[in-house]
N, CA, C and O of each residue as an XYZ file, in Angstrom:
488
protein
N     194.193      5.454    -33.327
C     193.236      5.865    -34.479
C     192.740      4.581    -35.186
O     191.560      4.556    -35.535
N     193.493      3.566    -35.418
C     193.077      2.382    -36.250
C     191.911      1.718    -35.495
O     191.001      1.168    -36.115
N     191.944      1.772    -34.162
C     190.855      1.099    -33.326
C     189.560      1.838    -33.592
O     188.505      1.255    -33.842
N     189.704      3.235    -33.521
C     188.569      4.170    -33.701
C     188.004      3.855    -35.058
O     186.812      3.564    -35.161
N     188.794      3.899    -36.096
C     188.349      3.745    -37.500
C     187.573      2.491    -37.688
O     186.578      2.436    -38.410
N     188.079      1.430    -36.983
C     187.390      0.036    -37.100
C     186.010      0.111    -36.560
O     185.152     -0.624    -37.048
N     185.731      0.890    -35.644
C     184.325      0.814    -35.018
C     183.455      2.194    -35.116
O     182.350      2.329    -34.591
N     184.093      3.135    -35.826
C     183.416      4.430    -35.772
C     182.023      4.383    -36.414
O     181.140      5.130    -35.995
N     181.808      3.550    -37.391
C     180.528      3.495    -38.101
C     179.529      2.956    -37.116
O     178.381      3.400    -37.123
N     179.914      1.991    -36.241
C     178.982      1.378    -35.300
C     178.640      2.334    -34.253
O     177.550      2.231    -33.689
N     179.564      3.366    -33.900
C     179.286      4.299    -32.754
C     178.661      5.587    -33.204
O     178.320      6.432    -32.377
N     178.502      5.756    -34.479
C     177.931      6.965    -34.988
C     176.434      6.909    -35.318
O     175.898      5.849    -35.645
N     175.796      8.022    -35.229
C     174.376      8.074    -35.686
C     174.331      9.011    -36.890
O     174.805     10.147    -36.896
N     173.738      8.441    -37.864
C     173.413      9.219    -39.148
C     172.052      9.880    -39.006
O     171.033      9.211    -39.175
N     172.002     11.164    -38.703
C     170.788     11.893    -38.618
C     170.573     12.864    -39.705
O     171.480     13.637    -40.015
N     169.395     12.879    -40.326
C     169.038     13.767    -41.343
C     167.967     14.653    -40.835
O     167.122     14.237    -40.043
N     167.990     15.948    -41.307
C     167.005     16.873    -40.936
C     166.156     17.289    -42.190
O     166.695     17.594    -43.254
N     164.791     17.282    -42.001
C     163.959     17.654    -43.057
C     163.507     19.084    -42.685
O     162.658     19.245    -41.808
N     164.058     20.109    -43.333
C     163.873     21.432    -43.143
C     163.482     22.441    -44.178
O     163.475     23.661    -44.017
N     163.153     21.769    -45.280
C     162.887     22.623    -46.552
C     161.761     21.974    -47.120
O     161.573     20.770    -46.948
N     160.956     22.730    -47.824
C     159.820     22.245    -48.639
C     160.223     21.306    -49.645
O     159.466     20.376    -49.921
N     161.442     21.454    -50.287
C     161.932     20.633    -51.286
C     162.238     19.196    -50.800
O     162.044     18.182    -51.470
N     162.769     19.247    -49.480
C     163.005     17.915    -48.863
C     161.762     17.170    -48.585
O     161.763     15.939    -48.574
N     160.678     17.886    -48.354
C     159.432     17.263    -48.031
C     158.853     16.668    -49.352
O     158.301     15.568    -49.340
N     158.979     17.371    -50.435
C     158.593     16.847    -51.686
C     159.285     15.609    -52.187
O     158.733     14.802    -52.935
N     160.581     15.488    -51.719
C     161.379     14.296    -52.016
C     161.598     13.439    -50.943
O     162.612     12.741    -50.958
N     160.761     13.369    -49.951
C     160.849     12.662    -48.723
C     160.994     11.186    -49.101
O     161.904     10.584    -48.532
N     160.262     10.533    -49.945
C     160.506      9.116    -50.257
C     161.885      8.852    -50.725
O     162.506      7.878    -50.299
N     162.395      9.686    -51.595
C     163.741      9.542    -52.141
C     164.786      9.599    -51.009
O     165.668      8.751    -50.874
N     164.614     10.674    -50.203
C     165.571     10.870    -49.184
C     165.601      9.635    -48.132
O     166.660      9.193    -47.685
N     164.399      9.158    -47.807
C     164.329      8.147    -46.918
C     164.752      6.744    -47.377
O     164.966      5.810    -46.605
N     164.846      6.697    -48.664
C     165.430      5.453    -49.318
C     166.906      5.238    -49.226
O     167.404      4.147    -49.501
N     167.633      6.308    -48.826
C     169.038      6.340    -48.777
C     169.408      5.405    -47.485
O     169.031      5.632    -46.335
N     170.171      4.376    -47.881
C     170.685      3.395    -46.835
C     171.384      4.183    -45.701
O     171.965      5.248    -45.910
N     171.287      3.565    -44.424
C     172.154      4.103    -43.373
C     171.615      5.141    -42.574
O     172.286      5.509    -41.609
N     170.509      5.686    -42.804
C     169.883      6.709    -41.986
C     169.340      6.172    -40.637
O     168.456      5.315    -40.641
N     169.816      6.622    -39.572
C     169.428      6.129    -38.205
C     168.142      6.943    -37.761
O     167.235      6.368    -37.160
N     168.091      8.078    -38.019
C     166.892      8.824    -37.536
C     166.645     10.098    -38.457
O     167.617     10.724    -38.881
N     165.449     10.450    -38.743
C     165.100     11.618    -39.486
C     164.366     12.614    -38.687
O     163.333     12.258    -38.120
N     164.787     13.813    -38.585
C     164.320     14.870    -37.723
C     163.586     15.966    -38.529
O     164.178     16.512    -39.461
N     162.345     16.303    -38.214
C     161.665     17.262    -38.826
C     161.951     18.671    -38.168
O     161.799     18.777    -36.951
N     162.329     19.679    -38.864
C     162.609     21.038    -38.319
C     161.412     21.909    -38.707
O     161.429     22.473    -39.801
N     160.380     22.050    -37.882
C     159.212     22.884    -38.294
C     159.581     24.409    -38.495
O     158.975     25.060    -39.346
N     160.496     24.940    -37.777
C     160.754     26.398    -37.904
C     161.454     26.702    -39.226
O     161.098     27.668    -39.901
N     162.436     25.900    -39.602
C     163.156     26.110    -40.846
C     162.147     25.728    -42.011
O     162.158     26.325    -43.088
N     161.310     24.736    -41.731
C     160.399     24.363    -42.851
C     159.386     25.581    -43.096
O     159.045     25.923    -44.228
N     158.985     26.135    -42.046
C     157.958     27.159    -42.206
C     158.718     28.261    -42.965
O     158.198     28.793    -43.946
N     159.907     28.601    -42.538
C     160.634     29.720    -43.223
C     160.965     29.398    -44.635
O     161.185     30.330    -45.407
N     161.020     28.191    -45.039
C     161.349     27.739    -46.430
C     160.121     28.136    -47.336
O     160.291     28.265    -48.549
N     158.933     28.321    -46.782
C     157.804     28.681    -47.537
C     157.223     30.055    -47.200
O     156.051     30.353    -47.427
N     158.176     30.919    -46.610
C     157.785     32.225    -46.377
C     156.897     32.496    -45.169
O     156.257     33.545    -45.089
N     156.854     31.535    -44.208
C     155.981     31.589    -43.085
C     156.825     31.443    -41.794
O     156.533     30.632    -40.915
N     157.888     32.275    -41.733
C     158.708     32.136    -40.510
C     157.802     32.466    -39.205
O     156.987     33.378    -39.067
N     158.174     31.481    -38.311
C     157.474     31.679    -36.993
C     156.125     31.252    -36.853
O     155.559     31.258    -35.760
N     155.502     30.824    -38.074
C     154.134     30.474    -38.101
C     153.976     28.987    -38.147
O     153.509     28.393    -39.119
N     154.401     28.401    -37.014
C     154.404     26.885    -36.923
C     152.959     26.294    -36.992
O     152.801     25.139    -37.388
N     152.008     26.996    -36.649
C     150.662     26.415    -36.637
C     149.908     26.832    -37.948
O     148.693     26.649    -38.015
N     150.501     27.309    -38.843
C     149.878     27.644    -40.187
C     149.552     26.313    -40.867
O     150.339     25.368    -40.907
N     148.240     26.320    -41.435
C     147.842     25.090    -42.073
C     148.819     24.479    -43.186
O     149.039     23.278    -43.343
N     149.293     25.400    -43.835
C     150.244     24.850    -44.943
C     151.577     24.290    -44.252
O     152.123     23.311    -44.760
N     152.053     24.824    -43.232
C     153.158     24.211    -42.467
C     152.816     22.962    -41.898
O     153.578     22.010    -42.067
N     151.699     22.827    -41.200
C     151.164     21.648    -40.588
C     151.071     20.500    -41.686
O     151.479     19.371    -41.414
N     150.568     20.780    -42.842
C     150.423     19.836    -43.959
C     151.789     19.383    -44.343
O     152.024     18.185    -44.503
N     152.644     20.248    -44.486
C     154.040     19.766    -44.918
C     154.651     18.850    -43.812
O     155.328     17.864    -44.103
N     154.379     19.224    -42.526
C     155.008     18.337    -41.428
C     154.238     16.998    -41.587
O     154.892     15.956    -41.551
N     152.936     16.957    -41.756
C     152.264     15.653    -41.841
C     152.750     14.837    -43.049
O     152.792     13.607    -43.022
N     153.098     15.542    -44.061
C     153.575     14.727    -45.327
C     154.959     14.205    -45.003
O     155.277     13.074    -45.370
N     155.740     14.927    -44.376
C     157.137     14.412    -43.973
C     156.968     13.371    -42.930
O     157.666     12.359    -42.995
N     156.123     13.524    -41.994
C     155.934     12.478    -41.002
C     155.595     11.175    -41.630
O     156.145     10.132    -41.276
N     154.636     11.233    -42.617
C     154.041     10.013    -43.388
C     155.267      9.367    -44.057
O     155.516      8.175    -43.882
N     156.030     10.165    -44.826
C     157.068      9.516    -45.556
C     158.159      8.924    -44.582
O     158.724      7.864    -44.853
N     158.410      9.572    -43.553
C     159.547      8.945    -42.601
C     158.961      7.786    -41.977
O     159.647      6.766    -41.913
N     157.742      7.791    -41.486
C     157.148      6.527    -40.761
C     157.047      5.450    -41.676
O     157.273      4.304    -41.288
N     156.688      5.727    -43.010
C     156.540      4.657    -44.031
C     157.815      3.980    -44.242
O     157.839      2.786    -44.541
N     158.889      4.683    -44.102
C     160.225      4.218    -44.374
C     160.790      3.185    -43.295
O     161.652      2.337    -43.526
N     160.147      3.407    -42.072
C     160.601      2.582    -40.988
C     161.766      3.189    -40.212
O     162.149      2.630    -39.184
N     162.366      4.342    -40.665
C     163.387      5.012    -39.957
C     162.707      5.812    -38.806
O     161.697      6.494    -38.978
N     163.359      5.666    -37.609
C     162.818      6.528    -36.444
C     162.722      7.996    -36.742
O     163.591      8.619    -37.353
N     161.619      8.502    -36.275
C     161.330      9.947    -36.548
C     161.589     10.772    -35.299
O     161.314     10.326    -34.185
N     162.131     12.008    -35.489
C     162.393     12.923    -34.388
C     161.918     14.321    -34.691
O     161.581     14.608    -35.840
N     161.877     15.209    -33.709
C     161.498     16.529    -33.835
C     161.613     17.336    -32.625
O     162.185     16.871    -31.639
N     161.098     18.547    -32.624
C     161.156     19.424    -31.465
C     159.781     19.777    -30.988
O     158.864     20.108    -31.740
N     159.700     19.679    -29.622
C     158.303     19.992    -29.032
C     158.553     21.217    -28.235
O     159.605     21.365    -27.613
N     157.540     22.154    -28.246
C     157.693     23.292    -27.401
C     156.991     23.162    -26.024
O     157.227     23.955    -25.112
N     156.120     22.135    -25.909
C     155.490     21.838    -24.626
C     155.345     20.329    -24.335
O     155.528     19.493    -25.220
N     155.016     20.009    -23.086
C     154.843     18.592    -22.870
C     153.648     18.133    -23.637
O     153.673     17.026    -24.174
N     152.644     18.881    -23.721
C     151.462     18.416    -24.488
C     151.805     18.160    -25.885
O     151.367     17.149    -26.434
N     152.549     18.989    -26.506
C     153.048     18.841    -27.925
C     153.814     17.528    -28.031
O     153.565     16.718    -28.924
N     154.724     17.337    -27.132
C     155.553     16.201    -27.104
C     154.698     14.908    -26.996
O     154.942     13.927    -27.697
N     153.714     14.942    -26.115
C     152.868     13.795    -26.048
C     152.138     13.440    -27.266
O     152.049     12.266    -27.625
N     151.558     14.512    -27.985
C     150.964     14.401    -29.273
C     151.900     13.718    -30.362
O     151.492     12.872    -31.157
N     153.150     14.170    -30.301
C     154.123     13.721    -31.297
C     154.490     12.189    -30.943
O     154.562     11.392    -31.879
N     154.692     11.812    -29.805
C     154.839     10.481    -29.350
C     153.678      9.598    -29.810
O     153.882      8.472    -30.262
N     152.516     10.101    -29.694
C     151.328      9.289    -30.196
C     151.372      9.125    -31.708
O     150.859      8.133    -32.224
N     151.948     10.036    -32.409
C     152.062      9.952    -33.900
C     153.379      9.141    -34.345
O     153.665      9.002    -35.535
N     154.156      8.617    -33.302
C     155.235      7.777    -33.665
C     156.600      8.341    -33.420
O     157.567      7.601    -33.598
N     156.778      9.604    -33.021
C     158.091     10.144    -32.740
C     158.846      9.391    -31.637
O     158.279      8.998    -30.618
N     160.092      9.215    -31.875
C     160.891      8.433    -30.788
C     162.025      9.361    -30.354
O     162.627      9.044    -29.328
N     162.370     10.399    -30.964
C     163.481     11.269    -30.610
C     162.873     12.715    -30.511
O     162.356     13.250    -31.492
N     162.947     13.245    -29.443
C     162.371     14.659    -29.252
C     163.415     15.581    -28.488
O     164.037     15.221    -27.489
N     163.513     16.796    -29.089
C     164.221     17.890    -28.368
C     163.054     18.682    -27.674
O     162.026     19.021    -28.261
N     163.321     18.921    -26.425
C     162.341     19.693    -25.642
C     162.581     21.171    -25.502
O     162.024     21.864    -24.651
N     163.489     21.632    -26.436
C     163.944     22.964    -26.385
C     165.334     23.110    -26.922
O     165.952     22.104    -27.269
N     165.873     24.335    -27.015
C     167.122     24.569    -27.536
C     167.892     25.331    -26.447
O     167.265     25.698    -25.453
N     169.132     25.581    -26.551
C     169.911     26.275    -25.555
C     169.207     27.517    -25.100
O     169.020     27.740    -23.904
N     168.812     28.336    -26.068
C     168.300     29.703    -25.678
C     166.928     29.572    -25.034
O     166.617     30.336    -24.120
N     166.026     28.555    -25.513
C     164.798     28.427    -24.999
C     164.739     27.767    -23.611
O     163.910     28.107    -22.767
N     165.656     26.812    -23.417
C     165.780     26.159    -22.065
C     166.311     27.235    -21.057
O     165.831     27.326    -19.927
N     167.268     28.006    -21.484
C     167.744     29.077    -20.531
C     166.720     30.069    -20.267
O     166.640     30.455    -19.101
N     165.945     30.543    -21.097
C     164.871     31.498    -20.929
C     163.850     30.812    -19.968
O     163.385     31.462    -19.032
N     163.505     29.567    -20.169
C     162.528     28.927    -19.254
C     163.036     28.755    -17.894
O     162.279     28.853    -16.928
N     164.303     28.498    -17.773
C     164.980     28.345    -16.411
C     164.991     29.715    -15.560
O     164.790     29.765    -14.347
N     165.246     30.763    -16.357
C     165.247     32.077    -15.724
C     163.798     32.432    -15.272
O     163.570     32.976    -14.191
N     162.814     32.083    -16.188
C     161.461     32.482    -15.882
C     160.998     31.664    -14.667
O     160.321     32.205    -13.792
N     161.336     30.424    -14.600
C     160.999     29.611    -13.388
C     161.604     30.040    -12.101
O     161.019     29.895    -11.027
N     162.838     30.593    -12.228
C     163.429     31.017    -10.977
C     162.804     32.371    -10.413
O     163.072     32.726     -9.265
N     161.996     33.095    -11.209
C     161.275     34.177    -10.786
C     159.781     33.851    -10.351
O     159.053     34.678     -9.803
N     159.441     32.659    -10.634
C     158.070     32.200    -10.273
C     157.807     32.313     -8.770
O     158.548     31.830     -7.914
N     156.717     32.972     -8.536
C     156.286     33.169     -7.122
C     156.816     34.467     -6.467
O     156.425     34.798     -5.348
N     157.635     35.139     -7.115
C     158.236     36.330     -6.502
C     157.227     37.512     -6.825
O     156.779     37.665     -7.961
N     156.913     38.290     -5.823
C     156.009     39.362     -5.987
C     156.803     40.503     -6.524
O     157.857     40.767     -5.945
N     156.449     41.193     -7.523
C     157.160     42.334     -8.068
C     156.524     43.678     -7.854
O     157.067     44.694     -8.287
């Protein structure tokens, strides 16, 4: 245990998630906290926080995402997020994202099942 405690901080990643409208409003303050290794924007929860659950392409949600992106990128902390498609991932990379989740357990599972049925005549 003493060996672990001596190096734990070097082996850990401090990741914050920006998932609420209030976090976006305070993005500069949040990103000024020392020790953050990556900041991830959660668009689904962000949309839900303004009463727009599931409406990830809503202009208000997109504006909040852009505001969060700007604050994170300005801070110099690497930015991360979730992409639903390869096209979306590429657009995010062009905007400066360095950490991307390409799905979650349930969505990856559903895509795998759908792919296994591809080409089968029903």
